[in-house]
KOLKERO-839728 format. One record per atom (N, C-alpha, C): residue number from 1; atom name; x negated, y, z. Coordinates in steps of 0.05 Angstrom, whole numbers, padded with zeros to 5 digits, m for minus. Example, Ala and Ser with C-alpha at 12.3 -4.5 7.8 and 13.67 -1.06 7.14 Angstrom:
num	atomo	east	north	up
1	N	m00264	m00114	00156
1	CA	m00246	m00090	00156
1	C	m00264	m00066	00156
2	N	m00257	m00045	00142
2	CA	m00273	m00021	00143
2	C	m00258	00001	00157
end
This chain:
num	atomo	east	north	up
1	N	m00602	02201	03828
1	CA	m00623	02217	03816
1	C	m00631	02239	03836
2	N	m00656	02243	03839
2	CA	m00666	02265	03856
2	C	m00684	02283	03840
3	N	m00687	02308	03850
3	CA	m00704	02327	03837
3	C	m00717	02346	03857
4	N	m00740	02357	03849
4	CA	m00754	02377	03866
4	C	m00741	02404	03860
5	N	m00730	02416	03881
5	CA	m00717	02442	03878
5	C	m00733	02465	03889
6	N	m00755	02459	03903
6	CA	m00772	02480	03913
6	C	m00800	02468	03919
7	N	m00821	02484	03913
7	CA	m00848	02476	03920
7	C	m00862	02501	03931
8	N	m00876	02498	03954
8	CA	m00891	02520	03965
8	C	m00913	02508	03982
9	N	m00932	02526	03989
9	CA	m00953	02517	04007
9	C	m00948	02529	04035
10	N	m00958	02515	04055
10	CA	m00954	02523	04082
10	C	m00979	02518	04098
11	N	m00987	02536	04115
11	CA	m01010	02532	04133
11	C	m01000	02516	04157
12	N	m01016	02495	04163
12	CA	m01009	02479	04186
12	C	m01032	02481	04206
13	N	m01026	02488	04231
13	CA	m01047	02489	04251
13	C	m01054	02460	04260
14	N	m01075	02457	04275
14	CA	m01080	02430	04287
14	C	m01056	02423	04303
15	N	m01047	02399	04300
15	CA	m01023	02389	04313
15	C	m01027	02361	04323
16	N	m01009	02353	04340
16	CA	m01009	02325	04349
16	C	m00982	02313	04342
17	N	m00982	02291	04328
17	CA	m00958	02276	04323
17	C	m00954	02257	04346
18	N	m00932	02259	04360
18	CA	m00927	02241	04382
18	C	m00903	02224	04374
19	N	m00907	02198	04376
19	CA	m00886	02179	04368
19	C	m00896	02151	04371
20	N	m00890	02134	04352
20	CA	m00899	02107	04352
20	C	m00909	02100	04324
21	N	m00929	02082	04324
21	CA	m00942	02074	04299
21	C	m00932	02047	04290
22	N	m00928	02044	04264
22	CA	m00919	02018	04253
22	C	m00938	02011	04230
23	N	m00938	01985	04224
23	CA	m00954	01975	04202
23	C	m00936	01965	04179
24	N	m00947	01959	04157
24	CA	m00933	01949	04134
24	C	m00916	01925	04141
25	N	m00926	01908	04158
25	CA	m00912	01883	04166
25	C	m00887	01889	04183
26	N	m00885	01913	04193
26	CA	m00861	01921	04209
26	C	m00837	01929	04193
27	N	m00841	01931	04167
27	CA	m00818	01938	04150
27	C	m00797	01916	04150
28	N	m00772	01924	04147
28	CA	m00750	01905	04144
28	C	m00738	01910	04117
29	N	m00736	01890	04101
29	CA	m00726	01892	04073
29	C	m00742	01914	04058
30	N	m00767	01917	04063
30	CA	m00784	01935	04048
30	C	m00784	01964	04057
31	N	m00770	01971	04079
31	CA	m00769	01999	04088
31	C	m00770	02000	04118
32	N	m00772	02024	04128
32	CA	m00770	02029	04157
32	C	m00743	02040	04165
33	N	m00723	02038	04148
33	CA	m00696	02048	04153
33	C	m00685	02037	04179
34	N	m00687	02011	04184
34	CA	m00677	01999	04209
34	C	m00692	02010	04233
35	N	m00717	02016	04230
35	CA	m00733	02027	04252
35	C	m00723	02055	04259
36	N	m00717	02071	04239
36	CA	m00705	02097	04243
36	C	m00678	02095	04258
37	N	m00662	02077	04249
37	CA	m00636	02073	04262
37	C	m00639	02066	04291
38	N	m00659	02049	04297
38	CA	m00664	02041	04325
38	C	m00673	02066	04341
39	N	m00690	02083	04330
39	CA	m00698	02107	04344
39	C	m00674	02124	04352
40	N	m00655	02127	04335
40	CA	m00631	02143	04341
40	C	m00613	02128	04361
41	N	m00608	02102	04356
41	CA	m00589	02088	04373
41	C	m00600	02084	04402
42	N	m00627	02082	04404
42	CA	m00639	02078	04431
42	C	m00648	02104	04443
43	N	m00644	02127	04430
43	CA	m00651	02153	04441
43	C	m00681	02157	04444
44	N	m00697	02145	04426
44	CA	m00726	02147	04428
44	C	m00737	02175	04423
45	N	m00722	02192	04410
45	CA	m00732	02220	04406
45	C	m00728	02237	04431
46	N	m00710	02230	04448
46	CA	m00703	02247	04471
46	C	m00727	02255	04488
47	N	m00746	02237	04495
47	CA	m00769	02246	04511
47	C	m00788	02265	04497
48	N	m00785	02267	04470
48	CA	m00803	02283	04454
48	C	m00791	02311	04448
49	N	m00765	02314	04450
49	CA	m00752	02338	04442
49	C	m00758	02362	04460
50	N	m00769	02357	04483
50	CA	m00775	02379	04501
50	C	m00798	02397	04491
51	N	m00814	02387	04473
51	CA	m00837	02402	04463
51	C	m00835	02411	04434
52	N	m00811	02414	04424
52	CA	m00808	02419	04396
52	C	m00812	02449	04388
53	N	m00830	02462	04401
53	CA	m00838	02489	04394
53	C	m00867	02489	04387
54	N	m00874	02475	04365
54	CA	m00902	02471	04359
54	C	m00914	02493	04342
55	N	m00899	02513	04335
55	CA	m00911	02536	04322
55	C	m00913	02534	04291
56	N	m00898	02517	04279
56	CA	m00898	02516	04249
56	C	m00869	02517	04240
57	N	m00866	02524	04215
57	CA	m00839	02525	04203
57	C	m00827	02497	04204
58	N	m00801	02496	04210
58	CA	m00786	02471	04212
58	C	m00798	02452	04233
59	N	m00808	02464	04255
59	CA	m00821	02448	04276
59	C	m00801	02431	04292
60	N	m00776	02435	04288
60	CA	m00756	02419	04302
60	C	m00747	02395	04287
61	N	m00762	02388	04266
61	CA	m00755	02366	04249
61	C	m00767	02340	04259
62	N	m00754	02318	04253
62	CA	m00765	02292	04258
62	C	m00784	02285	04235
63	N	m00805	02270	04241
63	CA	m00827	02265	04222
63	C	m00830	02235	04217
64	N	m00833	02228	04191
64	CA	m00841	02201	04183
64	C	m00867	02205	04168
65	N	m00890	02197	04181
65	CA	m00916	02204	04170
65	C	m00930	02179	04160
66	N	m00942	02180	04137
66	CA	m00958	02159	04126
66	C	m00987	02167	04129
67	N	m01002	02151	04143
67	CA	m01030	02155	04148
67	C	m01046	02134	04132
68	N	m01056	02143	04110
68	CA	m01069	02124	04091
68	C	m01099	02127	04091
69	N	m01113	02106	04093
69	CA	m01142	02106	04089
69	C	m01147	02086	04067
70	N	m01173	02084	04060
70	CA	m01180	02065	04039
70	C	m01178	02036	04048
71	N	m01175	02032	04074
71	CA	m01175	02004	04084
71	C	m01150	01997	04100
72	N	m01133	02017	04107
72	CA	m01110	02011	04124
72	C	m01087	02030	04119
73	N	m01064	02024	04130
73	CA	m01040	02040	04127
73	C	m01024	02039	04153
74	N	m01017	02063	04163
74	CA	m01000	02065	04186
74	C	m00976	02083	04179
75	N	m00953	02077	04190
75	CA	m00930	02094	04187
75	C	m00921	02102	04215
76	N	m00918	02128	04219
76	CA	m00911	02139	04245
76	C	m00883	02151	04244
77	N	m00868	02147	04265
77	CA	m00843	02162	04269
77	C	m00847	02178	04295
78	N	m00840	02204	04293
78	CA	m00843	02220	04317
78	C	m00838	02250	04311
79	N	m00851	02267	04327
79	CA	m00848	02296	04323
79	C	m00876	02308	04327
80	N	m00879	02333	04315
80	CA	m00903	02348	04319
80	C	m00901	02363	04345
81	N	m00923	02362	04361
81	CA	m00925	02376	04386
81	C	m00952	02390	04387
82	N	m00954	02411	04404
82	CA	m00980	02424	04407
82	C	m01002	02404	04416
83	N	m01027	02411	04410
83	CA	m01049	02393	04416
83	C	m01051	02387	04446
84	N	m01042	02405	04463
84	CA	m01045	02401	04492
84	C	m01020	02387	04504
85	N	m01000	02379	04488
85	CA	m00976	02367	04498
85	C	m00982	02339	04510
86	N	m00969	02333	04531
86	CA	m00971	02307	04544
86	C	m00957	02286	04526
87	N	m00968	02262	04526
87	CA	m00956	02240	04511
87	C	m00941	02223	04531
88	N	m00914	02221	04528
88	CA	m00898	02205	04547
88	C	m00906	02176	04546
89	N	m00902	02162	04568
89	CA	m00908	02134	04570
89	C	m00892	02119	04548
90	N	m00905	02100	04535
90	CA	m00892	02085	04514
90	C	m00895	02096	04486
91	N	m00909	02119	04484
91	CA	m00913	02133	04459
91	C	m00943	02136	04454
92	N	m00950	02141	04429
92	CA	m00978	02145	04421
92	C	m00980	02172	04408
93	N	m01004	02181	04402
93	CA	m01007	02206	04388
93	C	m01029	02203	04366
94	N	m01026	02221	04347
94	CA	m01045	02222	04325
94	C	m01052	02252	04322
95	N	m01077	02259	04325
95	CA	m01085	02287	04321
95	C	m01089	02293	04292
96	N	m01078	02315	04283
96	CA	m01080	02323	04255
96	C	m01094	02350	04254
97	N	m01112	02353	04235
97	CA	m01128	02377	04231
97	C	m01111	02399	04220
98	N	m01120	02423	04223
98	CA	m01108	02446	04210
98	C	m01113	02443	04180
99	N	m01095	02453	04164
99	CA	m01099	02452	04135
99	C	m01076	02464	04120
100	N	m01076	02460	04094
100	CA	m01055	02470	04076
100	C	m01038	02447	04068
101	N	m01012	02452	04071
101	CA	m00992	02432	04062
101	C	m00980	02441	04036
102	N	m00975	02421	04018
102	CA	m00958	02425	03995
102	C	m00931	02414	04003
103	N	m00911	02430	04002
103	CA	m00884	02422	04010
103	C	m00865	02421	03986
104	N	m00853	02398	03982
104	CA	m00833	02395	03961
104	C	m00806	02390	03974
105	N	m00786	02405	03966
105	CA	m00759	02399	03974
105	C	m00747	02381	03953
106	N	m00741	02356	03961
106	CA	m00729	02337	03943
106	C	m00699	02335	03948
107	N	m00683	02342	03928
107	CA	m00654	02343	03931
107	C	m00642	02319	03917
108	N	m00623	02306	03930
108	CA	m00609	02284	03918
108	C	m00594	02269	03940
109	N	m00588	02244	03933
109	CA	m00573	02227	03952
109	C	m00592	02206	03963
110	N	m00585	02195	03986
110	CA	m00600	02173	03997
110	C	m00594	02148	03980
111	N	m00613	02131	03974
111	CA	m00641	02132	03982
111	C	m00659	02145	03962
112	N	m00648	02157	03941
112	CA	m00664	02168	03919
112	C	m00685	02188	03928
113	N	m00678	02205	03948
113	CA	m00697	02226	03957
113	C	m00723	02214	03968
114	N	m00722	02190	03978
114	CA	m00746	02178	03990
114	C	m00766	02169	03969
115	N	m00757	02163	03946
115	CA	m00774	02151	03926
115	C	m00783	02170	03904
116	N	m00779	02196	03908
116	CA	m00787	02216	03889
116	C	m00816	02225	03897
117	N	m00835	02219	03879
117	CA	m00863	02226	03885
117	C	m00868	02255	03876
118	N	m00881	02270	03894
118	CA	m00886	02298	03888
118	C	m00915	02303	03879
119	N	m00931	02283	03877
119	CA	m00959	02287	03870
119	C	m00963	02300	03842
120	N	m00945	02294	03823
120	CA	m00947	02307	03797
120	C	m00942	02337	03799
121	N	m00923	02345	03816
121	CA	m00918	02373	03820
121	C	m00942	02387	03832
122	N	m00954	02374	03852
122	CA	m00978	02385	03865
122	C	m01000	02389	03844
123	N	m01005	02369	03827
123	CA	m01026	02371	03807
123	C	m01020	02393	03787
124	N	m00994	02395	03779
124	CA	m00987	02416	03760
124	C	m00991	02444	03771
125	N	m00990	02446	03797
125	CA	m00995	02472	03810
125	C	m01025	02477	03817
126	N	m01042	02457	03809
126	CA	m01071	02460	03812
126	C	m01081	02450	03838
127	N	m01066	02433	03852
127	CA	m01074	02422	03878
127	C	m01080	02392	03875
128	N	m01095	02381	03895
128	CA	m01098	02352	03897
128	C	m01094	02344	03926
129	N	m01087	02319	03929
129	CA	m01082	02307	03956
129	C	m01109	02306	03970
130	N	m01111	02319	03993
130	CA	m01136	02321	04008
130	C	m01141	02297	04026
131	N	m01166	02291	04029
131	CA	m01175	02271	04049
131	C	m01190	02284	04071
132	N	m01189	02273	04095
132	CA	m01205	02283	04117
132	C	m01232	02269	04118
133	N	m01248	02274	04138
133	CA	m01275	02262	04140
133	C	m01274	02232	04142
134	N	m01252	02220	04150
134	CA	m01249	02191	04152
134	C	m01237	02179	04127
135	N	m01236	02194	04105
135	CA	m01224	02185	04080
135	C	m01195	02178	04083
136	N	m01182	02193	04101
136	CA	m01153	02189	04106
136	C	m01137	02210	04092
137	N	m01116	02202	04078
137	CA	m01098	02220	04065
137	C	m01071	02218	04081
138	N	m01061	02242	04088
138	CA	m01036	02242	04104
138	C	m01015	02256	04088
139	N	m00991	02244	04088
139	CA	m00967	02257	04078
139	C	m00945	02250	04097
140	N	m00924	02267	04097
140	CA	m00902	02261	04114
140	C	m00876	02271	04103
141	N	m00855	02258	04112
141	CA	m00827	02267	04107
141	C	m00819	02283	04131
142	N	m00807	02306	04125
142	CA	m00797	02323	04147
142	C	m00767	02325	04144
143	N	m00754	02314	04164
143	CA	m00725	02313	04164
143	C	m00714	02338	04178
144	N	m00713	02360	04163
144	CA	m00705	02386	04174
144	C	m00675	02390	04174
145	N	m00665	02400	04196
145	CA	m00637	02406	04198
145	C	m00632	02435	04191
146	N	m00611	02442	04177
146	CA	m00589	02424	04168
146	C	m00593	02413	04139
147	N	m00617	02420	04126
147	CA	m00620	02412	04098
147	C	m00617	02382	04095
148	N	m00627	02366	04114
148	CA	m00626	02337	04111
148	C	m00600	02325	04123
149	N	m00590	02337	04144
149	CA	m00568	02325	04158
149	C	m00540	02333	04149
150	N	m00538	02355	04134
150	CA	m00512	02364	04124
150	C	m00511	02365	04094
151	N	m00499	02344	04081
151	CA	m00497	02344	04052
151	C	m00482	02368	04041
152	N	m00490	02377	04017
152	CA	m00476	02398	04004
152	C	m00449	02388	03992
153	N	m00436	02405	03977
153	CA	m00410	02397	03965
153	C	m00411	02373	03946
154	N	m00435	02368	03936
154	CA	m00439	02344	03918
154	C	m00449	02320	03933
155	N	m00452	02322	03959
155	CA	m00462	02300	03974
155	C	m00493	02298	03975
156	N	m00506	02319	03965
156	CA	m00536	02319	03964
156	C	m00548	02329	03989
157	N	m00571	02318	03996
157	CA	m00587	02328	04019
157	C	m00614	02336	04009
158	N	m00629	02349	04026
158	CA	m00657	02357	04018
158	C	m00676	02345	04039
159	N	m00695	02330	04028
159	CA	m00717	02318	04044
159	C	m00742	02333	04037
160	N	m00757	02342	04058
160	CA	m00782	02355	04054
160	C	m00804	02333	04052
161	N	m00819	02334	04030
161	CA	m00842	02316	04028
161	C	m00867	02335	04030
162	N	m00885	02329	04048
162	CA	m00907	02346	04054
162	C	m00933	02331	04051
163	N	m00953	02343	04038
163	CA	m00979	02331	04033
163	C	m01000	02351	04042
164	N	m01021	02341	04055
164	CA	m01045	02357	04059
164	C	m01058	02360	04031
165	N	m01064	02385	04023
165	CA	m01074	02390	03996
165	C	m01098	02408	03997
166	N	m01113	02408	03974
166	CA	m01136	02425	03971
166	C	m01138	02431	03941
167	N	m01153	02452	03934
167	CA	m01158	02459	03906
167	C	m01180	02441	03895
end
């Protein structure tokens, strides 16, 4: 069982997500868990860690971003870097606009924290999931250390779920 233990808003500057893009067909057993394991086992974050001073809270976190439009779906694994950061060979980037994030800290055990939807909390606080000019809605999981990497005494971790929001 997982629960939201904190909700707040955060200003996000224009950023560039640098990583790799995946499609629904790239899931294994319905998730991207094996893809994440490959990123760690093959050291795929190493070339990106040099730029982890992107100017936002928890900017040293790894990101799993869902880029949803009315016609397509992409899932990105990577990190946020400044807009002028170079993209290493073998990686792609996605430019993200400045905006307001709704941040929910979801506490629980794996895999429960991944399947807790925060949209009801956003709505209860008077927010809605924002779309950009391309009718794209972006949300992401922020794997912040040590909240996510060091379980508490009950074995619980905290996963940040972040949504671009508007009133």
